[in-house]
N, C-alpha and C positions, 0 to 999 in steps of 0.2 A: 782253443786248441788250434794249432796249425794243421792243415790238411796234409796228409801223407799222399803226394801225388807221384805218378811214375816219371819216368824219363821222358823228356819232351820229344816230339811235339804233342801238345794237347791244347785244348781251348779253355779260356777263362771267360765267364759271362760275369760282368761287373754291373751290379745293380746299385745305383746311388739314389738316396732318396730324403725328403723332409716330409715328415708326417703332419697330419692334421691334428687337432687337438682331440684328446680322449682316446680310449683303446677301440671301442666300436667293433669288438670281435677280433682285432688285429693279433693280439698274442696267440690266441688259440689257432687261428688261420695260419700264422707264422710256424708254429709247432707242426701242423698238418702238412704244410708245403715241404717243410724240411724232411719229414717222414716219407713223403711221396717221392721227393726228389732222390733220396737215398735208394729207394727201390727201382729207380729207372735205369734201364740199360745204358751203359756208357757213363753214367755218373761216377765221378773220381774223388770228389770231396767238397767241403764247404767251409768258409770262413766269413765270420759276420761280426760287426761292431756297431753300436749305436750310441751316439751323443746327440748333438743338434742335427748332425747329418748321419744317416744310416748308410753303410756300405756292407753289401753281401756279395762275396765273390764265390761263385761255384765253378768247379772244374769238370770238363767233360772231355771224353775220348775224341769226339768228331762233331762236325756241324750237323750231321743227321740226328745225333743223340740230343743235341740242343734243340732242334726243330721239333722232335718228338715230345720233349718236354714242354715246349711252348705250347703245343697242341693238346696236351693232357687235359681232360674234361674239367677236373677239379682245379686245375691251375688256371685254366680260361676263366673259371668263375672268380677265382681270387684275383686275377688281372682286372676284371671288371669292377669288383668291390675296391680294389686298390684305387682306381680312378674315381669312383664315387664317394668313398668314405675314408680311406686311410692316408692317402698322399696329397699334399698340395703341389709337389714337384717330384719328378723322378727322371732319370736317365739311365738307359741300358747300353752297355758297350759289350761287344764280343771281340775277344783278341786271341791270336795264335800265341801260344807260349813256346818260344824257341829255346830259352835257356832257363835253367832252375838250379839255383845254388842254395845251400843250407848250412847252418851252424847250430850246434846244441852242446852248451857247456858240459863238460864232463865226459863227452863222447868222442 
């Protein structure tokens, strides 16, 4: 599902990753991180896809909201486990969204 975001400006955190073999608790942790992120002040939405490369884009009101999410205790543990178990490679980017256009057939 495409996230319903407000009018810009807002921020996008783009997390691109390549997984290691096996689940190793990844699926459950991913569900929990989504649940936690949704409850964070400043969270605006999330989009995610995974094939060979996984891409998750989360949307945030401001940089402070992103920093608070980064420092969440459960998220810190997931970051540690990601480096140890789940990812062979990842890259994180933070971008300011200045323009937002959309289309929906039939609307």
